[in-house]
C-alpha positions in Angstrom: -9.7 6.4 18.8 -13.4 6.9 19.5 -12.7 10.3 21.1 -11.3 11.7 17.8 -13.8 9.5 15.6 -16.9 11.2 16.9 -15.9 14.9 16.0 -14.8 13.7 12.6 -18.3 12.1 12.4 -19.8 15.5 13.1 -17.7 17.0 10.3 -18.8 14.2 7.8 -22.3 14.9 8.7 -22.0 18.6 8.1 -20.3 17.9 4.7 -23.1 15.6 3.8 -25.7 18.2 4.7 -23.7 20.8 2.6 -23.2 18.6 -0.7 -25.9 15.9 -0.3 -23.6 13.2 -1.5 -22.0 10.7 0.7 -19.1 9.8 -1.7 -18.3 13.4 -2.4 -18.5 14.2 1.4 -15.8 11.4 2.0 -13.6 13.0 -0.7 -13.9 16.5 0.8 -13.1 15.2 4.4 -10.1 13.3 3.0 -8.9 16.7 1.3 -9.7 18.8 4.7 -7.7 16.1 6.8 -4.8 16.2 4.4 -4.6 19.8 4.2 -4.8 20.2 8.0 -1.9 17.7 8.4 0.4 19.3 5.9 2.3 21.6 8.3 3.0 18.5 10.4 4.2 16.4 7.3 6.3 19.4 6.3 7.9 19.7 9.9 8.7 15.9 9.8 10.4 16.1 6.5 12.4 19.4 7.5 13.6 17.7 10.7 14.6 14.4 8.8 16.4 16.4 6.1 18.4 18.3 8.7 19.4 15.3 10.5 20.5 13.5 7.2 22.7 16.6 6.4 24.3 16.2 9.8 25.0 12.5 9.4 28.7 12.8 8.3 29.3 14.9 11.3 27.5 12.5 13.6 29.5 9.6 12.1 32.7 11.4 12.8 31.8 12.0 16.5 30.9 8.4 16.7 34.1 7.5 15.4 36.1 9.8 17.6 34.3 9.2 21.0 32.7 5.7 20.4 34.5 4.3 23.3 33.2 6.9 25.7 29.5 6.6 25.5 28.8 9.6 27.9 31.2 12.0 26.0 29.8 10.8 22.7 26.3 11.7 23.8 27.4 15.1 25.1 29.3 16.0 21.8 26.0 14.8 19.9 23.9 17.3 22.0 26.4 20.0 21.5 26.1 19.4 17.7 22.4 19.3 17.7 22.3 22.6 19.7 24.8 24.3 17.4 22.9 23.4 14.2 19.4 23.9 15.9 18.2 20.5 15.3 15.8 18.6 17.5 16.5 14.7 17.2 13.0 14.1 18.2 11.5 16.9 15.9 10.1 14.3 13.3 8.6 12.1 15.9 5.9 14.2 17.5 4.3 15.3 14.1 4.5 11.6 12.9 2.7 10.5 16.2 0.0 13.3 15.9 -0.6 12.4 12.2 -1.2 8.7 13.1 -3.6 9.6 15.8 -5.6 11.6 13.4 -5.4 8.8 10.6 -6.4 6.0 13.0 -9.4 8.1 14.3 -10.5 8.7 10.5 -9.9 4.9 10.0 -12.1 4.0 13.0 -14.9 6.2 11.9 -15.2 5.1 8.4 -14.9 1.5 9.4 -17.9 1.6 11.5 -19.5 5.1 10.8 -22.8 4.7 12.6 -21.0 3.8 15.8 -19.7 7.5 15.8 -22.5 9.3 13.9 -25.7 10.2 15.7 -27.6 11.5 12.8 -30.3 9.1 11.6 -30.1 10.4 8.0 -26.6 9.2 7.9 -27.8 5.6 8.5 -29.0 5.7 4.9 -26.3 8.0 3.6 -23.6 5.5 4.0 -25.4 2.9 2.0 -25.7 5.3 -1.0 -24.2 4.5 -4.3 -21.2 6.3 -5.8 -19.9 5.9 -9.5 -19.6 2.2 -10.1 -20.1 1.2 -6.3 -23.7 0.3 -5.4 -23.3 0.5 -1.7 -20.5 2.4 0.1 -20.9 0.6 3.3 -20.1 -2.7 1.5 -16.6 -3.7 0.2 -15.6 -3.0 -3.4 -13.8 -6.2 -4.3 -11.3 -5.0 -7.1 -11.3 -1.5 -8.5 -10.9 0.4 -5.2 -8.6 -2.0 -3.6 -6.2 -2.0 -6.8 -6.3 1.8 -6.7 -5.6 2.0 -2.9 -2.7 -0.5 -3.3 -1.2 1.1 -6.4 -1.4 4.6 -4.8 0.0 3.5 -1.6 3.0 1.8 -3.6 3.7 5.0 -5.4 3.4 7.3 -2.2 5.6 4.7 -0.2 8.2 4.6 -3.0 8.6 8.5 -3.1 8.8 8.5 0.7 11.7 6.1 0.9 14.0 9.2 0.2 13.0 10.4 3.6 15.0 7.8 5.3 18.2 8.7 7.0 21.7 7.6 6.0 24.4 6.4 8.6 25.5 3.3 10.3 22.3 1.5 9.7 21.6 2.7 6.3 21.8 -0.6 4.6 19.7 -2.3 7.0 17.1 0.6 6.7 17.2 0.3 2.9 16.6 -3.5 3.1 13.6 -3.1 5.3 12.0 -0.1 3.4 12.4 -1.9 0.2 10.6 -5.0 1.6 7.8 -2.8 3.0 7.4 -0.9 -0.4 6.0 -4.3 -1.8 4.4 -5.7 1.3 2.5 -2.7 2.7 0.7 -2.1 -0.5 -0.4 -5.8 -0.8 -1.8 -5.6 2.7 -3.7 -2.5 1.9 -5.0 -4.1 -1.2 -6.4 -7.1 0.9 -7.7 -5.2 3.7 -9.6 -2.8 1.2 -11.4 -5.8 -0.1 -13.0 -6.5 3.2 -13.6 -2.9 4.5 -16.4 -0.7 3.5 -15.8 1.3 0.2 -16.2 4.5 1.9 -13.0 3.6 3.9 -11.1 2.6 0.6 -12.1 5.9 -1.0 -10.5 7.8 2.0 -7.5 5.7 1.7 -7.1 6.0 -2.0 -7.6 9.8 -2.0 -5.3 10.2 0.9 -2.4 8.4 -0.8 -3.0 10.2 -4.1 -2.6 13.6 -2.4 0.5 12.1 -0.5 2.1 11.5 -3.7 1.9 15.2 -4.6 3.1 16.0 -1.1 6.1 13.8 -1.5 7.0 15.4 -4.7 6.8 18.7 -3.0 8.7 17.4 0.0 11.6 16.0 -2.2 12.4 19.4 -3.4 12.3 20.8 0.0 14.6 17.9 1.4 17.3 18.5 -1.3 17.3 22.2 -0.7 17.8 21.7 3.1 20.5 19.0 2.7 22.5 21.1 0.3 22.4 23.9 2.8 23.0 21.7 5.8 26.2 20.1 4.0 27.6 23.4 3.1 27.1 24.6 6.7 28.6 21.4 8.1 31.7 21.7 5.8 32.2 25.2 7.3 32.1 24.0 10.9 34.6 21.3 11.8 33.8 19.0 14.7 35.0 20.3 18.1 37.4 18.3 20.1 
């Protein structure tokens, strides 16, 4: 992830030269990254919503051709082609998002490993609001904010999950992760630099608004998809 962390380090240095405050630079960097990733988030959500709308049709094909795996796969591919759906359409955007997020995570965990500017050696130790040193962990306030924001963002994102044969299993898993993941983030934020916790908190707060926007988008796509599926019965 160092390959991506270094360019992000240059961007962070440029932002610091512009605003002269490391904490504000981190907030602006978070906003830039989230805005840059928005099209990928939207593409992932659209793909997932379309697949969800097709789920009744997919279940019908599975029941009808379940004993013939090859024919069932053929019918599935025909369905995807007819509806203009790519079953992997949500995977590639998610993969790219994770690469960017991990690159930023790597940078902010050990910033001076990827930043060559000497002035940033002092900048990362600046104070910000109640935090005396952004290179040191904030034991409670930021971790709680990061955990709470993660919980809310994850709770909203649960509506992104697809239905189908494994719907109950997926529901159980996501319900468990809704509580486990925020606790993990809280514990990690208590040991990582406060600058990293600022990034994660800001990122998840923005994600909450994204998810609210995407909820309306998914509802619209699913309603359109269901109307379309009803008009097109499965081909024998």
